[in-house]
N, C-alpha and C positions, 0 to 999 in steps of 0.2 A: 564649394571647396574641391579643388583637384588635387593631384599628387598624393593619392592614397595608396599607390601601387609601387611595390619594390621588386626589382629582379629584371632579367633580360629574357630568358626562356622559362625558368622556374620562377613564376611571378605570383606575388602575394599581394591581395588587395584587402585591407582591414576596413571594417565599418563599425558603427555604433558608438554610443556615448557611456560615460561613467554611470549615469543615472537613468539611462533608457531601459527599455524592457530587456534588451540583450546586446550582446557584442558578438563579433565573429569575423571571418575572413573567407575570401575565396582563393583557392590555390589552383593556378592554371599552369599548364605546361609539365605537369607530373606524368612521367612515362606510364604507359599501360602495363598491366601485369605485376604490379608491386603489391605484395601482400599488405593489407591495411585495415585496421579496425579501431574502433574507439578505445579499445584496451591498449592499443599501441600508443595512443596519444596521452591518455589520461595520467600516467605516471609523471610525465613532464609537467602537466599543469599543476599537479599536486605539490610539486617542488616550489612552484612560484605562488600559490594561492595565498591570500591574506588569512590573518587570524590564527596562524599555527603556533605562535609563541608571543611573549610580552614585548618582543623587540620589533615586531611589525605591526602594521595597521590592525585594529581589532575588527575591522569590517569582515563579516562572515559570509563567504561565498564558496559553494561547493565546486564551482568552475567545472561542471560536468559537461564535457563536449559531445555534441551530436554531429554525426556526418550524415548530411541531407542529400548529397549527390556525389557522383564521380566514382563510386564504388559498387561492385556487384559480385556477388559470391565471394566476398572477402579479398578482392583484388581491384586495383584501380583500373579504370577503363580508358584513361587518357583524356577524359572530358573534365571540366572544372570540378574541383572538389569544394563543396560548401560546408564550412564548419560553423556551428552555432553554439554559443555559451549564454545561458540565462543570466541575468542579473537578479538577484534574489534578496539582497539586503541593502538597498539604498536607503539613505536618510537624508532626503533632499532638504528637509527643514533646517539642517546644519547651515545651509547656504543662503537661506532667505534674507538673512540680515546684511549680506555682502554682496547681493545681486547688482547693486548700483555702485560698488567700490571695486578698487583694483588691489589684489593682494601682492604685496612686494615679493619680487622673485619669481612669480607666476607669469604665465602666458596671457593672463586676463587682459592686460593693457594692450599688448600687441594684436591679440585677436580683435579687440574692439577697433584698434586703430585701422586694421586692415579691412575687416568685414562689416563693422558698424552694428554687429549683432553677435551675441555669444550665448552659450548654455552655460550658466554659472554653477550648475549642480555638480559639484565634484570636480570641476574643470572641464566637463564635457568631453570633447573630443581630444583635449590636450591632456586628459588624465593618464596616469600610468596604468589605469585599468585596461586601456587599449592593448597593453602588452600581453595580456592572457592570450589574445588572438594570435600574436606572433609566436608565442610559445606553442600553441596548437599547430601552427603552420611549420614550425621548426621540428615538430614530431613527424610531420609528413616527410620533410627533408631528410631526417634521420633514416627513415625507412628506405628512401631513394639511395642514400649513401650506403646503407647496410646491404642493399642488393647489388650495387655496382663496385663498391670498394669495401669489402667486408671487414678489413683490418683497420679501417679509419675510426679513430676515437677522439671525441671532443670533450675536454673537461674544463671547468671554470671554478675560480675560487677567489676569495678576497685576500689581498696582500697587504692592504693598509685601511685603517679606519681613522679618519681625522689625521693627526700627525704620528699615529702609532702604527708602525710597520711590522710585519713578521720578521722573525730571524730565519734567514734563508738556511742556515746551517741546521735549523730544526724542522726543515720541511719534511712533512710526513703525509703522503696522499691519503693514507688510510684515515686520517683525522678529518678530511673534508666533509664527510657525511655524518660526523659525530658531534658536531656543534651547530648552533643556529645561524652561524656566520659563514658557513663553507670555508672555514679557515684551516690551512694545512699545518698550523702551528698551535699545538694545544695550549702552550703557555700564553701565547698571544690572545687566543680565544677567551681564556679566563680573564685577562686584563681588559679586553674589550667589553666583556660582560658588565663588569664593575663601572667602567667608563660610560657606557651607554645608560646604565641605571642612573647615574648621576645627571646626565643630559636630559633623559625623560623627566625626572623629577623637577628639574630646573626649567622645564618647558622649552627646551632647546633641541637642536638636531645636528648632525654631522655628516660629512661627505666620506667618500670611500674610493679605493682603487680596486679594480677587478682584473685578474689575469685570465686569458684564455689560451688554451694550448690544443691544437689539433694534430695528432700523431697519426702516421700512415697516409698523409696527404700525397698523392702521386705527383711526380715531377711534371711540369708542363701546363699547369692550370693558370689561366690568365693570359694577358696579351699586353705588349708594350704600349706606351702612351695612354690612350683613353679607355683601355679594357683591363687596367692593372687589377690583379687579385688584391693587392693591399689598398687600392683606391676604393674598391667596392666593400672591403671589410671595414675600412674606416668610415665610409658613408653609412654602412649598416649600423655601427655603433653610434655614431653621431645622432642617428635618427631616434635612438632610444631616449625617453624623457629623462631630463636631468644630466645627461652626459655632456661634459664640457671640454673633454680632451681625449685624444686617441694616440697610441704610439704602437709601432710594429718593431719587434726585436729590441734593440738597444734604445731605439726611439730618441727622445731628447738627449739622453746621455750619450749618443754617439757623437755629439757635438764636442765632447770633451776628449775623444779618442784621437789618436794619430792614425794614419793610414795603415801603418804596420800592425797597430793593435786591432784595428777594425776589420781587416780583410779576413774573410773566412777561407783559409788555406784548404786545398784539395789534394787528396791522394787517392790511388787506386785501391779498392778493396776487392774481395772475391766476388762481389755481386755488382761491381761498378764503381763510380766515383764516390768517395766518402769525404765529408767536410770535417775539418778538425775543430770547428767552433760554430756557433750559430748567432753571430752578432746581427745578421740580416733578418733573423726571425723567420726563416724558411721561405723568403721570397727575394728573388733578385730580378731587377728590371721589370718588376710587375708580375713575374712568372714564378710559380712554385718550384723550389729546388729538390723536393723530396725530403727535406729536413722537416722537423716539427714546426708548424706555423704558430709563432708566439706573438701575443699582443696584449695590451692593457688598455683599459679605459677609465677615466675619472668621472665620478658621479658627484654633483654638487650636494650641500646639505638640503634636506627637504625644507621647502620654503614655508609650508604650513606649519606654524608654530603658535603656541599659546602666549608667547611674549608679544606685547603691543609693538607695532611698528607703524611708521609714519607713511601715509599714502594720500591719494586724492579720490574723489568720487567722479562719476560721470559729468556732474555739473561743475566740477573744478574745485569743490570744497576740500580743504585740507583736513585731514582726520587722522586719529590713531585708530589702527585696526588690529583686532585679535582674531586669528583664523581658528574657529572651532571645528570639530569633526574628528574622524579617525584617521591618523596619518602615521607614517613610518618615521621613526626617529632617525633611521639611517637607511635610505631608500636603496643604498648600495647592496643591501642583503639580498632582497628580491631581484635585484638586477642581474645577479649571477645566472640563473636559468634563462633569463632573457637574452643575455649576451650569447650564451651557448646556442640558443635557438637561431639567432641572427647569424651566427657563424655557420651553423648547419645549412641555412638557406643559402648563404653566399656560396658555399663549397659545393652544394648540389647544383646551383645554377651555373657555375663555372665548369663543373664536370659535364654538364649537358652541352654547354657552349663548346668545350673542347671536342666532344664527340662529334658535334655538327660541323666543326671546322677542319679537324684533322683526322677524325675517325679513330683517334687513339694512337696514331703513328708517332713514333719518336725517333730522334737522331741517335746513331749508334755511337757510343764511346767505348774504345777498347777493341780488343780482338774480336773479330766476327765469328 
């Protein structure tokens, strides 16, 4: 299986399976001289790890990351950084009964159709367990960004669970870390908790929408046509397990706007051009404008549920299947730190691409 690497200059290659001895990644292209330790990475993994509350899978993993290479005396050397995370709470027996069956909504059937062989234990390579390695790599990317663009801040939060959306008038960033849903609306978080309890008890699951915002992104990242910043951001999010849709700025809603409504007007401010709105989500023609980069992605409901669903076996037998094991009733919850990590990886990659192509030079606007 190829295509396990993401990025252009800052490149991340993940490896490992859900129920193998370990998972991890190799980060190549990280500049030398960046301060980096395991303590810099662990807090991001702690935000994503399973078993932290009743609303996520009860698989218990410490997700303790080890740096095996690429760092000496506390700084990166410019050589490949190898990150290692042990798997310690596998329960492969949960999957023994379905090794010859295809779980509806999962990648089981397409993996078999493509490769003729698959690891059925927890989904193997297609498991969301793989995203722990991405979060570790995202921690490295954050250190690069902190060194090169200190004011850049990435934040993610859930704005919708199923059909239940937040009230934007009640948006409070301080609430994001105060509830298990990364929800910026305290009332919505309370409603979601009751809703998800009902779904869990009825052996069901639900999807979600996550919003990501990067503030302090410098103008000039990305390139027209095949190197667009928004193309790579969309690709990064679509590569996350269970993601079925991505939008930048107004996204699909822009189709309902007129040109007068949609155009982000520009005036001159004391420090250069200022936009009067941000329908474009901080990206114009594939290049960052200096405004906050805003995007959302939709995560489908978890396919592993205890309700029986119709499927077939490898031999073609039609059966009803109940997927046992420990699964997230709303996988969108733990997708928030994963989305943040992938955004950090893309922004670090494009920052290094821009340095290589332009050296950071910019066109002048206004008085010299």
